[in-house]
N, C-alpha and C positions, 0 to 999 in steps of 0.2 A: 330335750335331746334331739328330737327330729329337726327342730328349727336350726340347732347348731350344725348338725350334719349337712343340712340343705344349704345353709349360708356359706359354710366353708367350701362345699362342693362348687357353688356358684362362682366364688372368687377364683377357683382353680380351673375354670373352663378353658379348654384349648381353643385357639383361634384358627389353627391350620386344619384344613379338611383331611380326613384319613378314611381308609376303608373301615366301615363299621363292623364290629364283631359281636356276635351274641354268645354270651357265656351262660349256659344253663347251670344252676346251682342247686343240687339236691340237698334237702334237709330232712331229718328224721321226725321232727316234732311238729305239732299242730301250728297253724298260722297264728293262733292266739298266744302261743308260748312266747315268753320274753326273748328267748334265744332267736326264734324265728322272726320276731318283730325287729330285733336288732339287726339280723341278717338282711331283712328287707330294706331297712334304712341304709345299711352299708351298700347294698346293691344300687339303690337310688343315688347315693353319694357318688359312687364310681361312674354310673351312667351320666350323671350331670357333670361331674368333674372332668371327665374325658371328652366333654362336648359330644357325647354319643358315639365316640370311637369304639367304646366297649359298653355294651348293654348287658348287665347282669340280670337274669330272670330267676327268681327263687321258686323252688318247688317243695313246699313243706309237706308234712305228714307222710313222708316216705312215698310220695306219689310218683316220683321218677325212678328212684331206687330205694329198696328197704335200707334201714340204717346199717345193717351188717355189710352191705355191698357198696356203700358210698366211698369208702377209702380206696377200695380196689378200682372203682370206676374212675376216680381222679388219677390214680397212679398210671392206669393204662390209657388215659386219654379219651375214655368214653364221654367224660364231661371235663371241662377245664378247671372247675372249682367246686367245692362242696364243704359241708360241715359234718363233723363226726365226733362222737365220744370215743376217744382213742383207747380208753381202758377196755373197751370191747375187743381189742386186738392184743391183749396181754399174752395170748398164746403165741404170737409172732415174736414178741420181745417183751421181757418182763418190765422193761423201762416204761412201756406204755401204761402200766398199772400204778405208777408212782402216786397218782392223785386219788387212788382208791384203797390205800392202806388204812385199815380201820384205826381210828383214834390217834393217828399221827398228826394230822392237821384238822382241827375240829371247829375253827372259826374263820371268818373272812380274812382277818389279819394273818393268821397262821397259813391259810391257803395261799396268800400272796407271797409269803416268805418261802413256802415250799416251791411255788412256781418259779420264783427267782433262782432258786437252787437248781431246778431241773430244766429250765428253759434252754440253756446252751446245749446240753447233751441231747435233749429231745429234738431240738431243731436240726442238729447234725444227723440224728437217726432218720428223721423224715427226709432230709436232703438225700441220704443214701438210697431212699426208696422213690426218688423222683418227685418229691413233694416239697413245696415251699410254704412254710407256715406264715400266715398273715396276722391272725389274732386268736386269742383264747379268752373264754369267759367261764367263770365257775358257776355251778349250780348252787342253790342254797344248801345248807347242811342237811344231810340225809337222815331220815327217821324211819321207823318201822310201822308199816300198815298191817292191820289184822282185821279179820271179820269178827272174831271173838276176843274177849279180854285175855291178855297174857301178862303174867307177873313174874315169870321166870323162864329160863331157857328150857326147862323140862316141859313147860306148857306148849312149846313150839313143835315138839316131836310129831312128825307125820303130816304137818301142814304143807300144802302145796304152795311153793314160794317162787315168785317170778324172778328169774335170773337174767342178766344181760351182759355179764362179763365174768372173768375168772374169780374176781373177788366175791361177787354175789353167789356164785355157785359154791365156792368154798365155805362161805358163811352159812349157807344152807346145810352143807354136809356136817359142819362142826356143831350146828344146833339141832341136828336131827330132822331138819325140814327136807322136803322133796323139791329139788330145783326143776323149774320148767322154763325153758327159754322162750321169752315173749318180747317181741319188738314193741317200741313205745306206741306205735300207731294201733297196736292190737290190745292195749291194756284194758280198755273199757269192756270189750267183748269177752276177754279172758276171765275177768272177774264176774261178769254177768252170767256167764255159762258155767262157772265153777271150775274152769281149767286151772285157776290159781285162786288162793284165798289170802295171800299176803305178798308184801314186797318191801324192799328198802329203797326209798326214793325221797325226793324233796317234797315239800308242801306244794310246790309249783306243779309238779307232774300230777299229783292227786287232784289238785284244783282244776287243772286244764281238762282232765279226763272225767271229772265228776264222780270220783270213786266212792263218794258217800252213798251212791245208789246201790252199792254192793258191800262196802266195807264200813266198819263202825269205829275203829280205833286207830289213832295215830300217836305214836310214842316218839317224843323228841329226844333222840339219843345222840344226835350230831356225830354220826359215825365218820363221815368224811365229806369233802366237797369236790366231787368229780368235775371235770372241765370239758366243755365242747371246744373244738378247734376248727377254724376255717382255714382251708389249705387250697393251694392252686398247683396244678400240674407244672413241674419245673420246666419242661420243654416249652409249654405255653408261656410261662413267666419269662423265660429267657428270650422269647420271641416278641415280647411286649416292649414298646419304646420306653426309654428312660423316663420321659415326661409322664407317660401313663403309669409307669411303675410308681413314680413319686406320688401321683394322685391316689393310687390304690393304697399305698402305705399310709398316707395321711387319713384316708377314710377308715382304714383298718384300726389305726390308733384311736380314732374317735369312737369307733364301734366298740373297741375293747373297754374304753372308759365308760361309755353309755351302758354296755352290758353289765359291767361290774356294779354300777350304780343301781341298775334295775334289779339285779339279783338280790342286793341288800334290801331294797325297798319292797320287793315282791315277797320276801320271806314272811314278814308279819301279815301282809295282806292276804296271802294264800292260806296261812294257818287259820286266820279268822274266817276265810271262805269255807274251810273244812268244817269249822264249828257251825257256821250258819247252815251248812248242808245237813247238819245233824250228827256229825262225828264227835266222839270224845277225843280231845286233843290235850296232851300234857306230857310231863316228864315220865319216863319209865321208872319202875320201882328200883330202889337201891340194890336189891338183890339182882335184878335183871341187868342193871348197868354194870355191876361188879362182874357178873358172869360174862357179859359181852366184852368187857375190857380184857379179861383173861384170854378170850378167843382172839381178841385183837393182837395181843402179844404173840400168840402162835402164828397168826397170819403175817404179822410184821417180820418175824424171823424167817418165815418161809419165803416172803418176797425178797428179803435181803439176800438170802441164799441164791435165789433164782437170778437176781439182778447183778450179783457180783460186786466188783469194785466200783462200778458206776453207781449202783444203788446205794452203796455205803457212803460214797462221796456226797451224794445228794442229801441223804439223811444227816450226815455230819455237818454239812453246810447249813442245813435247815436248823439243826439244834444249836449251832454256833451263833445264830442271829437272835 
């Protein structure tokens, strides 16, 4: 993938000199995470493709801004570009949580269909907030991590649960767990110190953060596939030459393709990595799956009520495909 991005960028290099711009790009996840790796290659593609007119410099692990602050930093022009998990902003607008509705889209194919249904409305919403969407990549299916064995929702009661958006907080409430807000960069420390003992996330996050040092079980429940989004400040975008916009769009399309491919390939690799680290990895019990799906119905109805006609239109379009 890196070779493809570099090759295309090289063929797109500009020949006319221009004033070079440096675009700092904050990212919430570790440099080793596949989202960050894809973002770094996108940045290199743009830097090369614009002939150095625009140099994008990535800042992973929340080193420039914590994850929760990245979207606001792009909107207000503190940085020109960045990557963010938009479901973390569902309190602003329910539409941002479309990709975290439990058991609505539970596979990569369904995630792609759901994204197709939501892309137009979400792009318009971001535009109204001075944000231009460049590309989006899904995480692998989300599973449940625990320190101790869990076979039913009743076993979850009182467990400290890492939350990062409205959906995870609500999931904790409906299962009797205790939600604790923890940024991605703080996961390892939170588990090591007992601030939290569980979370819902992909195998990728657990692998990157070596959670087997503190947790023992991962249950494959495929709850949802949340997405990361790379966005640019619209004022900055509008001030970018058409030629450079074309280069950025081409690099973004390649990054989205590469990111999707990586996400699929990384799923099996990281689950095996959890096993190699000593964790028990496998499907949840039938009882737990049944109880979680009942909770999913409740959360879906709550999201549809909050999202209104737009949310209904997205779900209807998704179900029609």
